[in-house]
C-alpha positions in Angstrom: 51.5 -59.9 -28.6 49.9 -62.1 -25.9 51.1 -59.6 -23.2 49.5 -56.7 -25.0 46.2 -58.6 -25.5 46.0 -59.3 -21.8 46.5 -55.7 -20.9 44.0 -54.6 -23.6 41.4 -56.9 -22.1 42.1 -55.5 -18.6 41.8 -51.9 -19.8 38.7 -52.7 -21.8 37.1 -54.2 -18.7 37.8 -51.0 -16.8 36.4 -48.9 -19.6 33.3 -51.0 -20.0 32.3 -50.3 -16.4 32.1 -46.5 -16.4 28.7 -46.5 -14.8 28.2 -46.3 -11.1 26.5 -49.3 -9.3 23.0 -49.2 -8.1 22.6 -47.1 -5.0 25.9 -45.4 -5.4 25.8 -41.6 -4.9 26.9 -39.3 -7.8 30.5 -38.5 -7.4 31.6 -34.9 -7.0 35.2 -36.1 -7.3 37.5 -34.0 -9.5 39.8 -35.6 -12.1 42.8 -35.1 -9.8 41.0 -36.8 -6.9 40.0 -39.7 -9.2 43.6 -40.1 -10.3 44.8 -40.1 -6.7 42.1 -42.7 -5.7 43.1 -45.0 -8.6 46.7 -44.8 -7.6 45.8 -45.4 -4.0 43.8 -48.5 -4.8 46.7 -50.0 -6.8 49.5 -49.0 -4.5 47.7 -50.1 -1.4 47.0 -53.5 -2.9 50.6 -54.0 -4.1 52.0 -53.0 -0.7 50.3 -56.0 0.9 51.8 -58.6 -1.5 54.6 -61.1 -0.8 56.9 -61.1 -2.6 56.7 -57.4 -3.0 56.2 -56.5 -6.7 57.9 -53.7 -8.6 55.1 -51.6 -10.1 55.8 -50.9 -13.8 53.3 -48.5 -15.3 51.6 -49.6 -18.5 51.9 -46.2 -20.2 48.9 -46.6 -22.6 46.7 -46.9 -19.5 47.5 -43.3 -18.6 44.3 -42.1 -20.1 41.2 -40.0 -19.5 38.3 -41.3 -21.6 34.8 -40.0 -22.2 32.1 -42.0 -20.3 30.6 -43.4 -23.5 27.0 -44.4 -23.6 26.3 -44.0 -19.9 23.5 -46.4 -18.9 22.8 -44.5 -15.7 21.1 -41.6 -17.4 24.1 -39.3 -16.7 25.8 -36.9 -19.1 28.3 -38.0 -21.7 30.4 -35.0 -20.7 31.8 -37.1 -17.8 35.1 -39.0 -17.9 36.7 -42.1 -16.5 40.3 -42.4 -15.3 42.2 -45.7 -15.8 45.6 -47.0 -14.7 47.2 -50.4 -15.1 50.6 -51.6 -13.8 52.6 -54.7 -14.4 53.5 -56.4 -11.2 57.2 -57.2 -11.9 59.6 -59.4 -10.0 57.0 -62.0 -9.0 58.4 -65.5 -9.8 56.2 -67.6 -12.1 55.8 -70.1 -9.3 54.3 -67.4 -7.0 51.8 -65.9 -9.5 48.8 -67.9 -8.2 49.6 -67.2 -4.6 49.9 -63.5 -5.3 46.6 -63.5 -7.1 45.1 -65.1 -4.0 46.6 -62.4 -1.8 45.0 -59.7 -4.0 41.6 -61.3 -3.8 41.9 -61.8 0.0 43.0 -58.2 0.4 40.2 -56.8 -1.6 37.7 -58.9 0.4 39.2 -57.6 3.7 38.8 -54.1 2.4 35.1 -54.8 1.8 35.4 -54.5 -2.0 33.0 -56.5 -4.1 34.5 -59.4 -6.1 32.6 -59.7 -9.3 34.4 -62.5 -11.2 37.4 -64.8 -10.7 38.8 -67.0 -13.5 39.1 -70.7 -13.1 42.8 -70.3 -12.5 42.3 -67.5 -10.0 44.7 -65.3 -11.8 42.1 -62.9 -13.3 39.9 -61.1 -10.9 37.5 -58.2 -11.4 35.8 -56.2 -8.7 34.5 -52.9 -7.5 35.8 -50.8 -4.6 33.4 -50.0 -1.8 31.9 -47.6 -1.2 33.1 -45.5 -4.2 32.6 -48.1 -7.0 36.0 -47.9 -8.7 36.7 -50.9 -10.9 39.5 -53.2 -9.9 41.2 -55.8 -12.1 44.0 -58.3 -11.8 45.0 -60.1 -15.0 47.7 -62.5 -16.1 49.5 -61.7 -19.4 50.7 -64.3 -21.8 54.2 -63.8 -20.4 53.0 -64.9 -16.9 53.1 -61.3 -15.5 50.3 -60.1 -13.4 48.7 -56.7 -14.2 46.8 -54.7 -11.6 44.4 -52.0 -12.7 41.8 -49.6 -11.4 39.4 -47.3 -13.0 37.0 -44.6 -11.8 33.3 -44.4 -12.2 32.1 -41.7 -14.5 33.1 -38.3 -13.0 32.9 -34.7 -14.0 36.4 -33.3 -14.8 35.9 -30.3 -12.5 34.1 -32.2 -9.8 30.7 -30.7 -10.6 28.0 -33.2 -9.6 25.4 -34.4 -12.0 22.7 -31.7 -12.3 20.0 -34.3 -11.6 21.6 -35.2 -8.3 21.2 -31.6 -7.2 17.5 -31.6 -8.0 16.7 -34.4 -5.5 
């Protein structure tokens, strides 16, 4: 149950951030492009870690959700794409070090780190320049999860009509 709660918290953090950051351009990205970017962010991060984790997809995270109550004035017809993976095969004694590696990698990539837990094993951030949400969380079973979520996008890649007017 604790493992499920940690994953639910990580996914909820991704869903809660469906708006784009200030100054971010409207995305004309398609749903397929957003899925590819989410996967790229996760796989590129995992590829830098030592020991190398085995990525185990958290299947309930394979979802497309409506961009609920967008606060950026955009249409509610947009969606967000989320994915979360368990980082398997990381010994418990290495969890903190691996979390530090994730944070360092995200910083090197120029991503914005928004929050880090006191233990350093829960981190949230945003990719730059495309504003995808990034998350690292520790489950109750001492397994790290790595997730990413898109900003609000149009499924077919059609930009927000207000963006075309400017």
